[in-house]
N, CA, C and O of each residue as an XYZ file, in Angstrom:
228
protein
N      23.765      3.337    -20.073
C      22.845      3.715    -18.999
C      22.788      2.575    -17.978
O      22.662      1.410    -18.357
N      22.877      2.900    -16.708
C      22.869      1.881    -15.663
C      21.440      1.424    -15.369
O      20.492      2.194    -15.517
N      21.293      0.149    -14.947
C      19.953     -0.357    -14.645
C      19.329      0.369    -13.453
O      20.028      0.877    -12.576
N      18.020      0.404    -13.444
C      17.286      1.024    -12.341
C      17.460      0.175    -11.088
O      17.302     -1.045    -11.144
N      17.785      0.808     -9.946
C      17.922      0.026     -8.713
C      16.619     -0.710     -8.387
O      15.526     -0.165     -8.542
N      16.756     -1.923     -7.947
C      15.593     -2.742     -7.593
C      15.899     -3.427     -6.261
O      16.209     -4.618     -6.227
N      15.812     -2.667     -5.164
C      16.155     -3.264     -3.868
C      15.170     -4.344     -3.451
O      13.990     -4.309     -3.798
N      15.686     -5.295     -2.703
C      14.850     -6.371     -2.165
C      13.825     -5.766     -1.199
O      14.180     -4.913     -0.385
N      12.572     -6.190     -1.278
C      11.563     -5.674     -0.343
C      11.940     -5.993      1.108
O      12.550     -7.022      1.397
N      11.573     -5.110      1.983
C      11.827     -5.295      3.414
C      10.580     -5.885      4.070
O       9.466     -5.449      3.784
N      10.758     -6.860      4.934
C       9.596     -7.423      5.632
C       9.006     -6.398      6.603
O       9.717     -5.527      7.103
N       7.710     -6.510      6.862
C       7.107     -5.588      7.828
C       7.630     -5.872      9.233
O       8.000     -6.998      9.568
N       7.649     -4.839     10.025
C       8.103     -4.981     11.414
C       6.967     -5.556     12.250
O       5.848     -5.045     12.231
N       7.265     -6.608     12.971
C       6.253     -7.244     13.829
C       5.928     -6.326     15.000
O       6.833     -5.773     15.626
N       4.642     -6.160     15.300
C       4.277     -5.331     16.448
C       4.803     -5.944     17.753
O       5.009     -7.153     17.856
N       5.009     -5.085     18.723
C       5.390     -5.576     20.044
C       4.247     -6.416     20.608
O       3.083     -6.198     20.270
N       4.578     -7.359     21.454
C       3.574     -8.265     22.028
C       2.469     -7.510     22.772
O       1.328     -7.968     22.822
N       2.804     -6.371     23.339
C       1.829     -5.607     24.125
C       1.088     -4.564     23.289
O       0.317     -3.778     23.839
N       1.307     -4.541     21.956
C       0.700     -3.516     21.101
C      -0.808     -3.700     20.943
O      -1.528     -2.733     20.696
N      -1.284     -4.927     21.082
C      -2.717     -5.192     20.946
C      -3.430     -4.764     22.227
O      -2.992     -5.071     23.336
N      -4.539     -4.048     22.043
C      -5.281     -3.576     23.211
C      -6.249     -4.625     23.752
O      -6.750     -4.493     24.869
N      -6.516     -5.683     22.951
C      -7.406     -6.746     23.405
C      -8.878     -6.425     23.280
O      -9.711     -7.133     23.847
N      -9.221     -5.372     22.550
C     -10.620     -4.974     22.401
C     -11.272     -5.484     21.124
O     -12.304     -4.964     20.700
N     -10.674     -6.500     20.510
C     -11.218     -7.079     19.281
C     -11.553     -6.002     18.250
O     -12.712     -5.810     17.884
N     -10.527     -5.313     17.795
C     -10.677     -4.181     16.872
C     -10.907     -4.599     15.428
O     -11.076     -3.740     14.563
N     -10.917     -5.900     15.144
C     -11.162     -6.358     13.784
C     -10.053     -5.955     12.839
O      -8.881     -6.232     13.095
N     -10.419     -5.297     11.740
C      -9.449     -4.900     10.721
C      -8.483     -3.825     11.218
O      -7.438     -3.613     10.601
N      -8.802     -3.150     12.303
C      -7.940     -2.103     12.835
C      -6.914     -2.645     13.831
O      -6.053     -1.896     14.294
N      -6.992     -3.929     14.164
C      -6.064     -4.526     15.123
C      -4.650     -4.526     14.544
O      -4.465     -4.799     13.358
N      -3.672     -4.226     15.362
C      -2.289     -4.195     14.888
C      -1.862     -5.543     14.326
O      -1.048     -5.593     13.403
N      -2.392     -6.634     14.863
C      -2.031     -7.964     14.366
C      -2.685     -8.256     13.026
O      -2.081     -8.923     12.185
N      -3.902     -7.775     12.803
C      -4.554     -7.935     11.509
C      -3.813     -7.130     10.454
O      -3.574     -7.615      9.348
N      -3.456     -5.916     10.793
C      -2.692     -5.064      9.875
C      -1.353     -5.717      9.547
O      -0.917     -5.703      8.396
N      -0.713     -6.278     10.542
C       0.565     -6.958     10.334
C       0.397     -8.170      9.415
O       1.229     -8.394      8.535
N      -0.657     -8.944      9.605
C      -0.901    -10.112      8.746
C      -1.108     -9.693      7.293
O      -0.618    -10.356      6.379
N      -1.832     -8.594      7.079
C      -2.024     -8.075      5.721
C      -0.670     -7.645      5.137
O      -0.374     -7.912      3.972
N       0.127     -6.991      5.946
C       1.452     -6.541      5.498
C       2.347     -7.733      5.168
O       3.129     -7.677      4.219
N       2.237     -8.801      5.939
C       3.021    -10.014      5.680
C       2.642    -10.619      4.323
O       3.516    -11.028      3.558
N       1.348    -10.674      4.029
C       0.899    -11.220      2.742
C       1.377    -10.338      1.584
O       1.834    -10.841      0.557
N       1.267     -9.023      1.761
C       1.727     -8.094      0.733
C       3.232     -8.243      0.512
O       3.702     -8.238     -0.625
N       3.985     -8.375      1.610
C       5.431     -8.574      1.521
C       5.761     -9.856      0.763
O       6.664     -9.859     -0.073
N       5.051    -10.935      1.040
C       5.308    -12.213      0.358
C       5.108    -12.060     -1.149
O       5.896    -12.590     -1.932
N       4.066    -11.344     -1.561
C       3.817    -11.116     -2.981
C       4.905    -10.238     -3.591
O       5.388    -10.516     -4.689
N       5.287     -9.185     -2.884
C       6.334     -8.290     -3.379
C       7.669     -9.017     -3.485
O       8.421     -8.803     -4.437
N       7.967     -9.875     -2.512
C       9.212    -10.630     -2.529
C       9.230    -11.604     -3.701
O      10.247    -11.736     -4.382
N       8.119    -12.283     -3.940
C       8.045    -13.216     -5.057
C       8.251    -12.485     -6.386
O       8.986    -12.963     -7.250
N       7.608    -11.332     -6.548
C       7.770    -10.549     -7.771
C       9.219    -10.089     -7.925
O       9.759    -10.121     -9.031
N       9.847     -9.667     -6.844
C      11.242     -9.233     -6.879
C      12.152    -10.391     -7.286
O      13.055    -10.217     -8.105
N      11.912    -11.574     -6.713
C      12.732    -12.735     -7.035
C      12.613    -13.094     -8.521
O      13.605    -13.450     -9.157
N      11.414    -13.000     -9.062
C      11.219    -13.266    -10.491
C      11.977    -12.253    -11.336
O      12.579    -12.614    -12.347
N      11.950    -10.987    -10.930
C      12.691     -9.964    -11.681
C      14.190    -10.253    -11.646
O      14.890    -10.038    -12.635
N      14.680    -10.741    -10.506
C      16.101    -11.063    -10.395
C      16.476    -12.204    -11.341
O      17.535    -12.177    -11.969
N      15.603    -13.201    -11.437
C      15.849    -14.320    -12.355
C      15.855    -13.835    -13.802
O      16.680    -14.275    -14.603
N      14.944    -12.936    -14.134
C      14.867    -12.408    -15.497
C      16.121    -11.622    -15.857
O      16.567    -11.658    -17.004
N      16.692    -10.915    -14.888
C      17.897    -10.126    -15.145
C      19.115    -11.019    -15.376
O      20.060    -10.613    -16.053
N      19.100    -12.231    -14.821
C      20.204    -13.146    -14.990
C      20.272    -13.709    -16.405
O      21.344    -14.085    -16.879
N      19.124    -13.768    -17.078
C      19.081    -14.345    -18.434
C      19.725    -13.458    -19.454
O      19.768    -13.804    -20.635
């Protein structure tokens, strides 16, 4: 049986510079959402890298 595919996580796409409306939307701001996505991506990437190391053993 072949191993289950485990693709490397993809980083979130950065919003265009003009995507922010400038109305201080708080958690709904495209830049805040992007920052959350960046943190989630970093965690997913770290977990993926650990799985890759485990498969090498």
